[in-house]
C-alpha positions as CSV (number, residue, x, y, z in Angstrom):
1,M,134.8,109.0,105.3
2,L,135.8,107.2,108.5
3,S,137.6,103.9,107.8
4,N,138.3,103.1,111.5
5,E,135.3,102.1,113.7
6,N,137.2,103.4,116.7
7,A,137.3,107.0,115.4
8,L,136.0,109.8,117.5
9,L,133.7,112.3,115.8
10,I,132.9,115.5,117.5
11,I,129.7,117.3,116.4
12,R,128.1,120.5,117.7
13,A,124.6,120.0,119.0
14,S,123.3,122.7,116.6
15,D,124.8,120.9,113.6
16,L,123.2,117.6,114.7
17,Q,119.8,119.4,115.2
18,E,120.1,120.9,111.7
19,F,120.9,117.5,110.2
20,A,117.9,116.0,112.0
21,D,115.6,118.8,110.8
22,H,116.8,118.2,107.2
23,I,116.1,114.5,107.3
24,T,112.7,115.0,108.9
25,K,111.7,117.4,106.2
26,K,112.8,114.9,103.5
27,V,110.9,112.1,105.1
28,L,107.7,114.2,105.6
29,S,107.8,115.4,102.0
30,G,108.3,111.9,100.6
31,Q,111.8,112.5,99.3
32,P,114.3,109.6,99.4
33,V,116.7,109.6,102.3
34,P,120.0,107.8,101.9
35,V,120.0,104.6,103.9
36,A,123.8,104.4,104.3
37,I,126.6,106.9,103.8
38,N,129.2,104.5,102.6
39,N,131.7,104.5,99.7
40,E,132.1,100.7,99.7
41,P,130.8,99.0,96.6
42,E,127.7,97.0,96.9
43,K,128.0,93.2,97.3
44,P,126.3,91.6,94.3
45,M,123.5,89.1,94.9
46,S,123.2,85.8,93.2
47,Q,120.0,84.9,91.4
48,N,118.8,82.8,94.3
49,E,119.6,85.6,96.8
50,A,117.7,88.1,94.7
51,V,114.6,85.8,94.6
52,Q,114.6,85.6,98.4
53,F,115.4,89.3,98.8
54,L,112.5,90.3,96.5
55,G,110.0,87.7,97.7
56,K,109.2,87.0,94.1
57,S,109.5,83.8,92.0
58,R,112.5,83.0,89.9
59,Q,110.4,83.3,86.8
60,T,109.4,86.9,87.8
61,L,113.0,87.8,88.2
62,I,113.8,86.4,84.7
63,K,110.8,88.3,83.2
64,W,111.9,91.5,84.8
65,R,115.4,91.0,83.4
66,K,114.1,90.4,79.9
67,R,111.8,93.5,80.1
68,G,114.7,95.7,81.3
69,I,113.0,96.4,84.6
70,I,116.1,95.2,86.4
71,K,119.7,95.1,85.3
72,S,121.8,92.0,85.7
73,Y,125.5,91.4,85.6
74,R,127.3,88.3,84.4
75,L,130.5,87.1,85.9
76,G,131.9,83.7,85.1
77,G,128.7,82.4,83.6
78,R,126.6,83.4,86.6
79,V,124.1,86.2,87.0
80,Y,124.3,88.8,89.7
81,F,122.2,91.8,90.8
82,K,122.8,95.0,92.8
83,P,120.6,95.2,95.9
84,S,119.9,98.9,95.3
85,E,118.7,98.2,91.8
86,L,116.5,95.4,93.0
87,L,114.9,97.7,95.6
88,E,114.2,100.3,92.9
89,A,112.5,97.7,90.7
90,L,110.4,96.5,93.6
91,K,109.2,100.0,94.4
92,K,108.2,100.5,90.7
93,N,106.4,97.2,90.4
């Protein structure tokens, strides 16, 4: 993990080519490819942000919550969602 954006990373060309080949094979076979390599926790989305993010109505979001399609988190009386879980629900529905 690099925590400093000014860090210098030295990679051999052969290692970079091997990585590119690996990712290409995953994409062509339809396997998921990690979007970000990051150990930071996801920033939760409010209900309004989730509605805009999904491009669905608020009522659809509420229905999905009740049906267990998406998981919600409560904090201080407000409802929040994890973006990665919203993306998964969108792919399935």
